[in-house]
Steps between C-alpha positions, in 0.01 A plus 500: 500500500660466845775252561373152591143560390328248263360615170119509492329213313344640188120465471382248238400660179131586476470299178617187682229533767235553235624199302484275807141612572398421144648150531308437823173616347563283194568190713186560707288551188638182345420309818141630497460395135635153573267456797201617294595263219533209743159575651346523154645160413360351818152643431515392137606151601219478754246604238645259249469210742164595654180298456372711209829469312511126568143463376583691183784258426250214505274656236679357192485154656127515568432682169351810660499833318624814677231770493581753775232765445225646720139406449324759289210701638265306273630168634477616860140623464370221276175366658514125557207290618510284813292188540267666751414797279756751624743701287872491575793676336872424492553827691322341797739206523758520783818676396720316751427156355644336191206462261484204262253616232374228268277545195307181428165339405331167571474431124882527464668153530849632596336721764331198657820295485708754694243565774608214734859622504378855561319388815807308613715810445259697716541242775880513468482877550295475818766677707534786251303811411372345181161535334368301205247682282329327206305714250262287294376556146200270529158617390335461841580431865292183478762354264776569753303361796398186309861438398634512856204305633575214262874521556545543876143516630506871587619842395843582650518744789628852436809432710588212268405674174313824447269428207396798288334537160561762235153625402635606160553204267514676164836457329708816504327642807600261780722554803732219396575674172617813682769273649590356160316169538305370203507125560422329829650424742742776592628594845657816642697575815406828669635672809403843633293563184798432278513217245826314552477205262285306256460125452364411157286185471441224755772391741573244764486749785639255752829473311768551770665790316167679456421450869844639585435801277175590676649429844775754440255769385211457745563663841480261794207527736641647822481275801269615776718600792425338835337735747748505786247668725259208468488269801 
């Protein structure tokens, strides 16, 4: 070494460089995990506070049973009679509407008692994609028509209540029994061909909590946008 020259700075050990790189990678990985966890919490919180979750929390209050199963092929294809002689199946019902499926009969006193509140519920849900379907277990369509004629002077429109009749009345072979219903009335909530819930026996369907439950589940009818090109 010449006089006055400075000693060269030694290079950092290779192990030190490698150790620093490992620490950087570890910190970055930890940050990614934390961000992913935070996002998962946000998504989970959103799901837990969404309309479906809120509706599910109301079920114990309104005494509704959780079902959560798809309609079977037999249920979807079951032929049901319409009042004008047609055949309709549950598979033909709109999948983007909340379906209120009620099993009833004119000879069933609790069925008759809950009908007024069912119609009022339908009116309350006028701004929602909501469809009320009533499957009767009367012997003949004349019994159903006579009942409504005496009660309100006419048969309800299909937009108010779609009236259907199970052509099979023999115990053990009916559509209602495939759902688990043996005694009338019973009602089921269906969306996108999936049974969400069951209401056993007659209810006051205009109870505020029940109305809130259906309002949270039924999609709103989209507003028709104004045509800006119109004069």
